[in-house]
N, CA, C and O atoms as CSV, one atom per row, in Angstrom:
chain,resi,resn,atom,element,x,y,z
A,1,UNK,N,N,-25.782,5.119,34.453
A,1,UNK,CA,C,-25.056,5.147,33.210
A,1,UNK,C,C,-25.163,6.544,32.592
A,1,UNK,O,O,-26.253,7.113,32.522
A,2,UNK,N,N,-24.042,7.089,32.149
A,2,UNK,CA,C,-24.011,8.415,31.543
A,2,UNK,C,C,-24.257,8.286,30.049
A,2,UNK,O,O,-23.594,7.510,29.360
A,3,UNK,N,N,-25.219,9.058,29.559
A,3,UNK,CA,C,-25.533,9.007,28.132
A,3,UNK,C,C,-24.594,9.913,27.344
A,3,UNK,O,O,-24.183,10.973,27.816
A,4,UNK,N,N,-24.263,9.470,26.128
A,4,UNK,CA,C,-23.465,10.291,25.222
A,4,UNK,C,C,-24.366,11.378,24.651
A,4,UNK,O,O,-25.482,11.085,24.221
A,5,UNK,N,N,-23.897,12.643,24.637
A,5,UNK,CA,C,-24.732,13.686,24.014
A,5,UNK,C,C,-25.005,13.340,22.552
A,5,UNK,O,O,-24.133,12.776,21.891
A,6,UNK,N,N,-26.191,13.660,22.027
A,6,UNK,CA,C,-26.538,13.278,20.652
A,6,UNK,C,C,-25.540,13.769,19.611
A,6,UNK,O,O,-25.283,13.080,18.624
A,7,UNK,N,N,-24.967,14.971,19.828
A,7,UNK,CA,C,-24.030,15.503,18.838
A,7,UNK,C,C,-22.696,14.775,18.849
A,7,UNK,O,O,-21.887,14.980,17.944
A,8,UNK,N,N,-22.443,13.942,19.828
A,8,UNK,CA,C,-21.192,13.191,19.876
A,8,UNK,C,C,-21.417,11.685,19.727
A,8,UNK,O,O,-20.480,10.898,19.859
A,9,UNK,N,N,-22.655,11.290,19.453
A,9,UNK,CA,C,-22.938,9.872,19.240
A,9,UNK,C,C,-22.241,9.411,17.958
A,9,UNK,O,O,-22.106,10.182,17.008
A,10,UNK,N,N,-21.809,8.176,17.937
A,10,UNK,CA,C,-21.073,7.659,16.780
A,10,UNK,C,C,-21.877,7.793,15.501
A,10,UNK,O,O,-21.337,8.224,14.482
A,11,UNK,N,N,-23.141,7.439,15.525
A,11,UNK,CA,C,-23.956,7.523,14.306
A,11,UNK,C,C,-23.994,8.956,13.772
A,11,UNK,O,O,-23.974,9.171,12.560
A,12,UNK,N,N,-24.047,9.931,14.679
A,12,UNK,CA,C,-24.100,11.332,14.271
A,12,UNK,C,C,-22.782,11.753,13.615
A,12,UNK,O,O,-22.777,12.433,12.589
A,13,UNK,N,N,-21.666,11.340,14.223
A,13,UNK,CA,C,-20.352,11.650,13.648
A,13,UNK,C,C,-20.207,11.025,12.266
A,13,UNK,O,O,-19.652,11.646,11.360
A,14,UNK,N,N,-20.704,9.796,12.098
A,14,UNK,CA,C,-20.613,9.123,10.799
A,14,UNK,C,C,-21.422,9.847,9.734
A,14,UNK,O,O,-20.942,10.053,8.620
A,15,UNK,N,N,-22.643,10.232,10.070
A,15,UNK,CA,C,-23.511,10.931,9.111
A,15,UNK,C,C,-22.915,12.286,8.744
A,15,UNK,O,O,-22.824,12.628,7.565
A,16,UNK,N,N,-22.511,13.054,9.748
A,16,UNK,CA,C,-21.933,14.381,9.490
A,16,UNK,C,C,-20.648,14.239,8.684
A,16,UNK,O,O,-20.420,15.001,7.744
A,17,UNK,N,N,-19.810,13.278,9.038
A,17,UNK,CA,C,-18.572,13.048,8.298
A,17,UNK,C,C,-18.839,12.714,6.841
A,17,UNK,O,O,-18.159,13.225,5.951
A,18,UNK,N,N,-19.824,11.862,6.590
A,18,UNK,CA,C,-20.151,11.485,5.219
A,18,UNK,C,C,-20.658,12.685,4.417
A,18,UNK,O,O,-20.231,12.896,3.282
A,19,UNK,N,N,-21.569,13.474,5.002
A,19,UNK,CA,C,-22.132,14.631,4.297
A,19,UNK,C,C,-21.063,15.695,4.018
A,19,UNK,O,O,-21.009,16.255,2.923
A,20,UNK,N,N,-20.228,15.964,4.997
A,20,UNK,CA,C,-19.142,16.931,4.786
A,20,UNK,C,C,-18.165,16.378,3.749
A,20,UNK,O,O,-17.665,17.124,2.907
A,21,UNK,N,N,-17.896,15.087,3.807
A,21,UNK,CA,C,-17.012,14.460,2.834
A,21,UNK,C,C,-17.545,14.555,1.415
A,21,UNK,O,O,-16.775,14.760,0.476
A,22,UNK,N,N,-18.863,14.408,1.246
A,22,UNK,CA,C,-19.454,14.563,-0.089
A,22,UNK,C,C,-19.210,15.972,-0.632
A,22,UNK,O,O,-18.871,16.149,-1.802
A,23,UNK,N,N,-19.387,16.965,0.233
A,23,UNK,CA,C,-19.167,18.354,-0.189
A,23,UNK,C,C,-17.695,18.588,-0.537
A,23,UNK,O,O,-17.387,19.218,-1.549
A,24,UNK,N,N,-16.793,18.084,0.296
A,24,UNK,CA,C,-15.368,18.215,0.002
A,24,UNK,C,C,-15.017,17.432,-1.265
A,24,UNK,O,O,-14.156,17.858,-2.035
A,25,UNK,N,N,-15.666,16.305,-1.483
A,25,UNK,CA,C,-15.437,15.524,-2.694
A,25,UNK,C,C,-15.807,16.301,-3.934
A,25,UNK,O,O,-15.115,16.222,-4.949
A,26,UNK,N,N,-16.895,17.053,-3.863
A,26,UNK,CA,C,-17.296,17.900,-4.975
A,26,UNK,C,C,-16.230,18.971,-5.217
A,26,UNK,O,O,-15.889,19.264,-6.363
A,27,UNK,N,N,-15.713,19.546,-4.150
A,27,UNK,CA,C,-14.640,20.545,-4.252
A,27,UNK,C,C,-13.384,19.915,-4.859
A,27,UNK,O,O,-12.715,20.538,-5.683
A,28,UNK,N,N,-13.067,18.694,-4.458
A,28,UNK,CA,C,-11.890,17.989,-4.976
A,28,UNK,C,C,-12.033,17.727,-6.475
A,28,UNK,O,O,-11.054,17.841,-7.212
A,29,UNK,N,N,-13.231,17.380,-6.936
A,29,UNK,CA,C,-13.406,17.153,-8.379
A,29,UNK,C,C,-13.130,18.433,-9.156
A,29,UNK,O,O,-12.541,18.392,-10.236
A,30,UNK,N,N,-13.552,19.564,-8.613
A,30,UNK,CA,C,-13.280,20.844,-9.255
A,30,UNK,C,C,-11.776,21.113,-9.257
A,30,UNK,O,O,-11.214,21.496,-10.283
A,31,UNK,N,N,-11.127,20.915,-8.119
A,31,UNK,CA,C,-9.683,21.139,-8.042
A,31,UNK,C,C,-8.929,20.246,-9.021
A,31,UNK,O,O,-8.029,20.702,-9.726
A,32,UNK,N,N,-9.301,18.985,-9.057
A,32,UNK,CA,C,-8.571,18.033,-9.902
A,32,UNK,C,C,-8.803,18.275,-11.386
A,32,UNK,O,O,-8.010,17.832,-12.217
A,33,UNK,N,N,-9.870,18.965,-11.722
A,33,UNK,CA,C,-10.115,19.333,-13.123
A,33,UNK,C,C,-9.354,20.616,-13.472
A,33,UNK,O,O,-8.707,20.695,-14.516
A,34,UNK,N,N,-9.434,21.610,-12.600
A,34,UNK,CA,C,-8.899,22.932,-12.922
A,34,UNK,C,C,-7.397,23.092,-12.679
A,34,UNK,O,O,-6.713,23.725,-13.484
A,35,UNK,N,N,-6.876,22.535,-11.596
A,35,UNK,CA,C,-5.462,22.756,-11.273
A,35,UNK,C,C,-4.498,22.285,-12.366
A,35,UNK,O,O,-3.587,23.036,-12.716
A,36,UNK,N,N,-4.654,21.074,-12.922
A,36,UNK,CA,C,-3.716,20.665,-13.983
A,36,UNK,C,C,-3.784,21.546,-15.225
A,36,UNK,O,O,-2.818,21.627,-15.983
A,37,UNK,N,N,-4.930,22.212,-15.438
A,37,UNK,CA,C,-5.103,23.088,-16.600
A,37,UNK,C,C,-4.728,24.526,-16.262
A,37,UNK,O,O,-4.880,25.430,-17.084
A,38,UNK,N,N,-4.233,24.724,-15.035
A,38,UNK,CA,C,-3.843,26.064,-14.551
A,38,UNK,C,C,-4.991,27.065,-14.647
A,38,UNK,O,O,-4.788,28.238,-14.961
A,39,UNK,N,N,-6.196,26.577,-14.371
A,39,UNK,CA,C,-7.385,27.434,-14.358
A,39,UNK,C,C,-7.592,27.963,-12.944
A,39,UNK,O,O,-7.159,27.340,-11.975
A,40,UNK,N,N,-8.245,29.096,-12.827
A,40,UNK,CA,C,-8.595,29.651,-11.526
A,40,UNK,C,C,-9.602,28.726,-10.840
A,40,UNK,O,O,-10.467,28.140,-11.491
A,41,UNK,N,N,-9.478,28.605,-9.527
A,41,UNK,CA,C,-10.469,27.807,-8.796
A,41,UNK,C,C,-11.612,28.683,-8.298
A,41,UNK,O,O,-12.544,28.197,-7.656
A,42,UNK,N,N,-11.535,29.980,-8.596
A,42,UNK,CA,C,-12.553,30.924,-8.153
A,42,UNK,C,C,-13.493,31.321,-9.291
A,42,UNK,O,O,-14.714,31.276,-9.140
A,43,UNK,N,N,-12.929,31.703,-10.409
A,43,UNK,CA,C,-13.715,32.152,-11.563
A,43,UNK,C,C,-13.295,31.376,-12.792
A,43,UNK,O,O,-12.109,31.056,-12.876
A,44,UNK,N,N,-14.096,31.054,-13.707
A,44,UNK,CA,C,-15.539,31.282,-13.697
A,44,UNK,C,C,-16.241,30.296,-12.765
A,44,UNK,O,O,-15.650,29.331,-12.280
A,45,UNK,N,N,-17.507,30.572,-12.536
A,45,UNK,CA,C,-18.311,29.640,-11.742
A,45,UNK,C,C,-18.345,28.285,-12.439
A,45,UNK,O,O,-17.968,28.167,-13.605
A,46,UNK,N,N,-18.795,27.272,-11.722
A,46,UNK,CA,C,-18.887,25.934,-12.307
A,46,UNK,C,C,-19.764,25.973,-13.552
A,46,UNK,O,O,-20.822,26.602,-13.571
A,47,UNK,N,N,-19.299,25.288,-14.587
A,47,UNK,CA,C,-20.002,25.296,-15.867
A,47,UNK,C,C,-19.688,23.997,-16.618
A,47,UNK,O,O,-18.729,23.297,-16.297
A,48,UNK,N,N,-20.503,23.695,-17.608
A,48,UNK,CA,C,-20.248,22.542,-18.467
A,48,UNK,C,C,-19.064,22.895,-19.364
A,48,UNK,O,O,-19.096,23.925,-20.037
A,49,UNK,N,N,-18.017,22.062,-19.391
A,49,UNK,CA,C,-16.870,22.381,-20.237
A,49,UNK,C,C,-17.185,22.295,-21.731
A,49,UNK,O,O,-16.436,22.834,-22.545
A,50,UNK,N,N,-18.263,21.638,-22.100
A,50,UNK,CA,C,-18.624,21.515,-23.511
A,50,UNK,C,C,-19.471,22.691,-23.991
A,50,UNK,O,O,-19.102,23.373,-24.947
A,51,UNK,N,N,-20.611,22.934,-23.330
A,51,UNK,CA,C,-21.521,23.996,-23.783
A,51,UNK,C,C,-21.315,25.315,-23.038
A,51,UNK,O,O,-21.919,26.326,-23.395
A,52,UNK,N,N,-20.472,25.312,-22.011
A,52,UNK,CA,C,-20.153,26.513,-21.221
A,52,UNK,C,C,-21.331,27.056,-20.411
A,52,UNK,O,O,-21.231,28.144,-19.843
A,53,UNK,N,N,-22.431,26.328,-20.349
A,53,UNK,CA,C,-23.605,26.780,-19.589
A,53,UNK,C,C,-23.272,26.744,-18.099
A,53,UNK,O,O,-22.813,25.715,-17.603
A,54,UNK,N,N,-23.496,27.860,-17.362
A,54,UNK,CA,C,-23.246,27.857,-15.918
A,54,UNK,C,C,-24.148,26.844,-15.213
A,54,UNK,O,O,-25.330,26.721,-15.534
A,55,UNK,N,N,-23.584,26.131,-14.261
A,55,UNK,CA,C,-24.352,25.127,-13.530
A,55,UNK,C,C,-25.158,25.795,-12.427
A,55,UNK,O,O,-24.691,26.724,-11.768
A,56,UNK,N,N,-26.358,25.310,-12.243
A,56,UNK,CA,C,-27.257,25.806,-11.214
A,56,UNK,C,C,-27.052,24.976,-9.943
A,56,UNK,O,O,-26.448,23.905,-10.001
A,57,UNK,N,N,-27.547,25.455,-8.796
A,57,UNK,CA,C,-27.386,24.681,-7.553
A,57,UNK,C,C,-27.871,23.228,-7.668
A,57,UNK,O,O,-27.268,22.331,-7.078
A,58,UNK,N,N,-28.941,22.991,-8.414
A,58,UNK,CA,C,-29.455,21.630,-8.578
A,58,UNK,C,C,-28.453,20.736,-9.323
A,58,UNK,O,O,-28.491,19.512,-9.194
A,59,UNK,N,N,-27.565,21.353,-10.095
A,59,UNK,CA,C,-26.555,20.602,-10.846
A,59,UNK,C,C,-25.329,20.280,-9.999
A,59,UNK,O,O,-24.440,19.559,-10.453
A,60,UNK,N,N,-25.268,20.800,-8.782
A,60,UNK,CA,C,-24.059,20.693,-7.958
A,60,UNK,C,C,-24.247,19.848,-6.699
A,60,UNK,O,O,-23.414,19.899,-5.794
A,61,UNK,N,N,-25.310,19.084,-6.632
A,61,UNK,CA,C,-25.550,18.217,-5.466
A,61,UNK,C,C,-24.651,16.989,-5.605
A,61,UNK,O,O,-24.782,16.231,-6.566
A,62,UNK,N,N,-23.732,16.788,-4.644
A,62,UNK,CA,C,-22.819,15.646,-4.765
A,62,UNK,C,C,-23.565,14.327,-4.981
A,62,UNK,O,O,-24.540,14.040,-4.286
A,63,UNK,N,N,-23.120,13.555,-5.914
A,63,UNK,CA,C,-23.656,12.263,-6.347
A,63,UNK,C,C,-25.086,12.394,-6.900
A,63,UNK,O,O,-25.387,11.863,-7.969
A,64,UNK,N,N,-25.953,13.090,-6.183
A,64,UNK,CA,C,-27.358,13.209,-6.569
A,64,UNK,C,C,-27.568,13.823,-7.934
A,64,UNK,O,O,-28.374,13.322,-8.718
A,65,UNK,N,N,-26.856,14.905,-8.235
A,65,UNK,CA,C,-27.027,15.560,-9.546
A,65,UNK,C,C,-26.625,14.634,-10.682
A,65,UNK,O,O,-27.287,14.586,-11.719
A,66,UNK,N,N,-25.545,13.905,-10.482
A,66,UNK,CA,C,-25.073,12.986,-11.516
A,66,UNK,C,C,-26.120,11.887,-11.753
A,66,UNK,O,O,-26.407,11.525,-12.894
A,67,UNK,N,N,-26.677,11.371,-10.668
A,67,UNK,CA,C,-27.709,10.335,-10.799
A,67,UNK,C,C,-28.972,10.882,-11.456
A,67,UNK,O,O,-29.531,10.249,-12.351
A,68,UNK,N,N,-29.423,12.060,-11.015
A,68,UNK,CA,C,-30.647,12.649,-11.567
A,68,UNK,C,C,-30.508,12.983,-13.047
A,68,UNK,O,O,-31.466,12.855,-13.810
A,69,UNK,N,N,-29.316,13.410,-13.449
A,69,UNK,CA,C,-29.113,13.769,-14.858
A,69,UNK,C,C,-28.667,12.567,-15.686
A,69,UNK,O,O,-28.379,12.697,-16.876
A,70,UNK,N,N,-28.612,11.400,-15.051
A,70,UNK,CA,C,-28.192,10.153,-15.705
A,70,UNK,C,C,-26.805,10.284,-16.341
A,70,UNK,O,O,-26.538,9.757,-17.421
A,71,UNK,N,N,-25.931,11.011,-15.626
A,71,UNK,CA,C,-24.544,11.127,-16.066
A,71,UNK,C,C,-24.337,11.961,-17.312
A,71,UNK,O,O,-23.393,11.731,-18.068
A,72,UNK,N,N,-25.218,12.936,-17.532
A,72,UNK,CA,C,-25.071,13.809,-18.709
A,72,UNK,C,C,-25.415,15.249,-18.327
A,72,UNK,O,O,-26.167,15.488,-17.382
A,73,UNK,N,N,-24.856,16.202,-19.073
A,73,UNK,CA,C,-25.166,17.616,-18.869
A,73,UNK,C,C,-26.656,17.833,-19.143
A,73,UNK,O,O,-27.185,17.342,-20.141
A,74,UNK,N,N,-27.321,18.561,-18.267
A,74,UNK,CA,C,-28.758,18.841,-18.454
A,74,UNK,C,C,-29.017,19.695,-19.673
A,74,UNK,O,O,-30.130,19.697,-20.200
A,75,UNK,N,N,-28.012,20.420,-20.133
A,75,UNK,CA,C,-28.205,21.393,-21.203
A,75,UNK,C,C,-27.827,20.845,-22.582
A,75,UNK,O,O,-28.590,20.986,-23.537
A,76,UNK,N,N,-26.650,20.220,-22.686
A,76,UNK,CA,C,-26.193,19.759,-24.005
A,76,UNK,C,C,-26.135,18.229,-24.117
A,76,UNK,O,O,-25.815,17.696,-25.179
A,77,UNK,N,N,-26.442,17.533,-23.029
A,77,UNK,CA,C,-26.475,16.069,-22.979
A,77,UNK,C,C,-25.110,15.403,-23.153
A,77,UNK,O,O,-25.046,14.195,-23.382
A,78,UNK,N,N,-24.015,16.163,-23.050
A,78,UNK,CA,C,-22.680,15.572,-23.089
A,78,UNK,C,C,-22.491,14.687,-21.863
A,78,UNK,O,O,-22.882,15.060,-20.757
A,79,UNK,N,N,-21.901,13.533,-22.057
A,79,UNK,CA,C,-21.678,12.591,-20.958
A,79,UNK,C,C,-20.754,13.193,-19.902
A,79,UNK,O,O,-19.746,13.823,-20.223
A,80,UNK,N,N,-21.119,12.987,-18.638
A,80,UNK,CA,C,-20.296,13.389,-17.502
A,80,UNK,C,C,-19.703,12.110,-16.936
A,80,UNK,O,O,-20.438,11.194,-16.567
A,81,UNK,N,N,-18.407,12.041,-16.867
A,81,UNK,CA,C,-17.734,10.827,-16.419
A,81,UNK,C,C,-18.107,10.408,-15.010
A,81,UNK,O,O,-18.481,11.232,-14.175
A,82,UNK,N,N,-18.000,9.118,-14.763
A,82,UNK,CA,C,-18.315,8.559,-13.440
A,82,UNK,C,C,-17.264,8.953,-12.404
A,82,UNK,O,O,-17.451,8.714,-11.211
A,83,UNK,N,N,-16.158,9.556,-12.852
A,83,UNK,CA,C,-15.120,9.971,-11.911
A,83,UNK,C,C,-15.668,10.920,-10.856
A,83,UNK,O,O,-15.241,10.877,-9.703
A,84,UNK,N,N,-16.618,11.785,-11.243
A,84,UNK,CA,C,-17.144,12.785,-10.316
A,84,UNK,C,C,-17.864,12.145,-9.122
A,84,UNK,O,O,-17.486,12.417,-7.983
A,85,UNK,N,N,-18.875,11.313,-9.337
A,85,UNK,CA,C,-19.524,10.703,-8.164
A,85,UNK,C,C,-18.609,9.719,-7.436
A,85,UNK,O,O,-18.751,9.535,-6.227
A,86,UNK,N,N,-17.676,9.084,-8.143
A,86,UNK,CA,C,-16.768,8.150,-7.463
A,86,UNK,C,C,-15.821,8.885,-6.515
A,86,UNK,O,O,-15.562,8.415,-5.408
A,87,UNK,N,N,-15.310,10.027,-6.942
A,87,UNK,CA,C,-14.443,10.830,-6.065
A,87,UNK,C,C,-15.247,11.348,-4.879
A,87,UNK,O,O,-14.769,11.326,-3.744
A,88,UNK,N,N,-16.471,11.817,-5.138
A,88,UNK,CA,C,-17.326,12.307,-4.053
A,88,UNK,C,C,-17.631,11.195,-3.053
A,88,UNK,O,O,-17.578,11.412,-1.842
A,89,UNK,N,N,-17.950,10.005,-3.560
A,89,UNK,CA,C,-18.246,8.878,-2.681
A,89,UNK,C,C,-17.014,8.458,-1.883
A,89,UNK,O,O,-17.109,8.231,-0.677
A,90,UNK,N,N,-15.869,8.352,-2.537
A,90,UNK,CA,C,-14.635,7.958,-1.838
A,90,UNK,C,C,-14.285,8.975,-0.747
A,90,UNK,O,O,-13.869,8.602,0.351
A,91,UNK,N,N,-14.456,10.244,-1.059
A,91,UNK,CA,C,-14.162,11.283,-0.062
A,91,UNK,C,C,-15.166,11.213,1.082
A,91,UNK,O,O,-14.793,11.323,2.250
A,92,UNK,N,N,-16.436,11.030,0.746
A,92,UNK,CA,C,-17.464,10.900,1.785
A,92,UNK,C,C,-17.177,9.747,2.725
A,92,UNK,O,O,-17.303,9.886,3.942
A,93,UNK,N,N,-16.793,8.609,2.166
A,93,UNK,CA,C,-16.507,7.430,2.998
A,93,UNK,C,C,-15.249,7.627,3.843
A,93,UNK,O,O,-15.205,7.204,4.998
A,94,UNK,N,N,-14.224,8.270,3.270
A,94,UNK,CA,C,-12.998,8.482,4.047
A,94,UNK,C,C,-13.236,9.486,5.176
A,94,UNK,O,O,-12.704,9.323,6.274
A,95,UNK,N,N,-14.026,10.511,4.912
A,95,UNK,CA,C,-14.358,11.468,5.971
A,95,UNK,C,C,-15.237,10.796,7.032
A,95,UNK,O,O,-15.065,11.040,8.226
A,96,UNK,N,N,-16.164,9.964,6.603
A,96,UNK,CA,C,-17.031,9.268,7.541
A,96,UNK,C,C,-16.198,8.426,8.509
A,96,UNK,O,O,-16.426,8.450,9.718
A,97,UNK,N,N,-15.239,7.690,7.971
A,97,UNK,CA,C,-14.373,6.866,8.820
A,97,UNK,C,C,-13.546,7.737,9.764
A,97,UNK,O,O,-13.383,7.414,10.941
A,98,UNK,N,N,-13.031,8.837,9.235
A,98,UNK,CA,C,-12.205,9.732,10.052
A,98,UNK,C,C,-13.017,10.352,11.184
A,98,UNK,O,O,-12.571,10.362,12.331
A,99,UNK,N,N,-14.200,10.866,10.875
A,99,UNK,CA,C,-15.059,11.452,11.908
A,99,UNK,C,C,-15.448,10.390,12.933
A,99,UNK,O,O,-15.477,10.665,14.132
A,100,UNK,N,N,-15.747,9.177,12.464
A,100,UNK,CA,C,-16.128,8.106,13.374
A,100,UNK,C,C,-15.006,7.715,14.317
A,100,UNK,O,O,-15.244,7.475,15.501
A,101,UNK,N,N,-13.795,7.650,13.808
A,101,UNK,CA,C,-12.647,7.251,14.626
A,101,UNK,C,C,-12.149,8.358,15.541
A,101,UNK,O,O,-11.787,8.102,16.690
A,102,UNK,N,N,-12.128,9.580,15.042
A,102,UNK,CA,C,-11.533,10.681,15.808
A,102,UNK,C,C,-12.512,11.428,16.694
A,102,UNK,O,O,-12.135,11.953,17.741
A,103,UNK,N,N,-13.762,11.476,16.277
A,103,UNK,CA,C,-14.708,12.313,17.004
A,103,UNK,C,C,-14.444,13.774,16.704
A,103,UNK,O,O,-13.567,14.110,15.908
A,104,UNK,N,N,-15.205,14.633,17.345
A,104,UNK,CA,C,-15.055,16.069,17.125
A,104,UNK,C,C,-13.962,16.608,18.037
A,104,UNK,O,O,-14.145,16.725,19.249
A,105,UNK,N,N,-12.837,16.928,17.441
A,105,UNK,CA,C,-11.714,17.524,18.157
A,105,UNK,C,C,-10.948,18.407,17.183
A,105,UNK,O,O,-11.120,18.281,15.970
A,106,UNK,N,N,-10.118,19.285,17.687
A,106,UNK,CA,C,-9.396,20.230,16.830
A,106,UNK,C,C,-8.488,19.536,15.829
A,106,UNK,O,O,-8.311,20.030,14.715
A,107,UNK,N,N,-7.916,18.413,16.199
A,107,UNK,CA,C,-7.027,17.694,15.281
A,107,UNK,C,C,-7.767,17.220,14.025
A,107,UNK,O,O,-7.147,16.978,12.990
A,108,UNK,N,N,-9.072,17.093,14.121
A,108,UNK,CA,C,-9.875,16.668,12.969
A,108,UNK,C,C,-9.730,17.653,11.809
A,108,UNK,O,O,-9.737,17.244,10.648
A,109,UNK,N,N,-9.601,18.926,12.107
A,109,UNK,CA,C,-9.435,19.948,11.062
A,109,UNK,C,C,-8.151,19.678,10.269
A,109,UNK,O,O,-8.146,19.783,9.043
A,110,UNK,N,N,-7.085,19.337,10.954
A,110,UNK,CA,C,-5.802,19.055,10.302
A,110,UNK,C,C,-5.908,17.794,9.451
A,110,UNK,O,O,-5.407,17.757,8.327
A,111,UNK,N,N,-6.552,16.771,9.979
A,111,UNK,CA,C,-6.698,15.515,9.247
A,111,UNK,C,C,-7.574,15.708,8.012
A,111,UNK,O,O,-7.270,15.161,6.952
A,112,UNK,N,N,-8.652,16.474,8.133
A,112,UNK,CA,C,-9.525,16.756,6.988
A,112,UNK,C,C,-8.749,17.514,5.910
A,112,UNK,O,O,-8.880,17.210,4.724
A,113,UNK,N,N,-7.950,18.489,6.310
A,113,UNK,CA,C,-7.131,19.235,5.339
A,113,UNK,C,C,-6.139,18.305,4.652
A,113,UNK,O,O,-5.947,18.387,3.439
A,114,UNK,N,N,-5.509,17.419,5.421
A,114,UNK,CA,C,-4.544,16.470,4.849
A,114,UNK,C,C,-5.232,15.492,3.904
A,114,UNK,O,O,-4.719,15.210,2.822
A,115,UNK,N,N,-6.387,14.975,4.305
A,115,UNK,CA,C,-7.139,14.061,3.438
A,115,UNK,C,C,-7.522,14.743,2.133
A,115,UNK,O,O,-7.413,14.148,1.061
A,116,UNK,N,N,-7.968,15.982,2.223
A,116,UNK,CA,C,-8.345,16.730,1.024
A,116,UNK,C,C,-7.146,16.886,0.096
A,116,UNK,O,O,-7.264,16.695,-1.114
A,117,UNK,N,N,-6.000,17.230,0.658
A,117,UNK,CA,C,-4.789,17.399,-0.156
A,117,UNK,C,C,-4.360,16.077,-0.796
A,117,UNK,O,O,-3.999,16.047,-1.973
A,118,UNK,N,N,-4.398,14.996,-0.035
A,118,UNK,CA,C,-3.971,13.691,-0.553
A,118,UNK,C,C,-4.926,13.196,-1.638
A,118,UNK,O,O,-4.478,12.751,-2.695
A,119,UNK,N,N,-6.224,13.268,-1.392
A,119,UNK,CA,C,-7.191,12.796,-2.391
A,119,UNK,C,C,-7.084,13.640,-3.665
A,119,UNK,O,O,-7.170,13.105,-4.771
A,120,UNK,N,N,-6.899,14.941,-3.517
A,120,UNK,CA,C,-6.732,15.807,-4.688
A,120,UNK,C,C,-5.481,15.422,-5.457
A,120,UNK,O,O,-5.528,15.281,-6.679
A,121,UNK,N,N,-4.371,15.251,-4.768
A,121,UNK,CA,C,-3.103,14.899,-5.425
A,121,UNK,C,C,-3.192,13.550,-6.132
A,121,UNK,O,O,-2.721,13.410,-7.261
A,122,UNK,N,N,-3.786,12.572,-5.487
A,122,UNK,CA,C,-3.933,11.241,-6.098
A,122,UNK,C,C,-4.834,11.313,-7.327
A,122,UNK,O,O,-4.534,10.709,-8.357
A,123,UNK,N,N,-5.924,12.045,-7.219
A,123,UNK,CA,C,-6.842,12.184,-8.348
A,123,UNK,C,C,-6.142,12.854,-9.530
A,123,UNK,O,O,-6.273,12.397,-10.666
A,124,UNK,N,N,-5.410,13.920,-9.273
A,124,UNK,CA,C,-4.682,14.614,-10.345
A,124,UNK,C,C,-3.650,13.677,-10.966
A,124,UNK,O,O,-3.507,13.633,-12.188
A,125,UNK,N,N,-2.935,12.932,-10.132
A,125,UNK,CA,C,-1.918,12.007,-10.636
A,125,UNK,C,C,-2.557,10.943,-11.534
A,125,UNK,O,O,-2.039,10.651,-12.612
A,126,UNK,N,N,-3.657,10.373,-11.105
A,126,UNK,CA,C,-4.338,9.354,-11.916
A,126,UNK,C,C,-4.824,9.954,-13.235
A,126,UNK,O,O,-4.642,9.358,-14.297
A,127,UNK,N,N,-5.433,11.115,-13.166
A,127,UNK,CA,C,-5.981,11.750,-14.371
A,127,UNK,C,C,-4.871,12.147,-15.352
A,127,UNK,O,O,-5.020,11.949,-16.558
A,128,UNK,N,N,-3.775,12.696,-14.860
A,128,UNK,CA,C,-2.727,13.168,-15.765
A,128,UNK,C,C,-1.855,12.026,-16.281
A,128,UNK,O,O,-1.203,12.179,-17.313
A,129,UNK,N,N,-1.828,10.898,-15.597
A,129,UNK,CA,C,-1.024,9.769,-16.091
A,129,UNK,C,C,-1.742,9.003,-17.202
A,129,UNK,O,O,-1.123,8.180,-17.876
A,130,UNK,N,N,-3.032,9.259,-17.404
A,130,UNK,CA,C,-3.798,8.611,-18.484
A,130,UNK,C,C,-3.419,9.154,-19.855
A,130,UNK,O,O,-3.599,8.481,-20.870
A,131,UNK,N,N,-2.892,10.372,-19.878
A,131,UNK,CA,C,-2.618,11.062,-21.148
A,131,UNK,C,C,-1.363,10.574,-21.792
A,131,UNK,O,O,-0.993,11.052,-22.864
């Protein structure tokens, strides 16, 4: 019996897909906040929109930072909406499924780009239709 290399085992693809998805989910939350406001996605660095305090790396851990800070800014205690960890989780799960189904192949790059665009567009649509 031929063994599957560890880097191509299903469990490995699922874990890597989920972790990469969490990171992309964090990026999507930034895009969905800044793009409708016509803000740059490059500058300024991530910051609290209320107190303007720049966020540190510990404040930018997908899902974890929100849980550790109990859903509030570490500096001014302003509530941070649950939309952030929910988008990160949804993106993580969708990437996990995609990596699990497709495996590591070049087409995965195209699918990840498409998923990122779709999740960003849907998030922006939901957020802007609330107003």
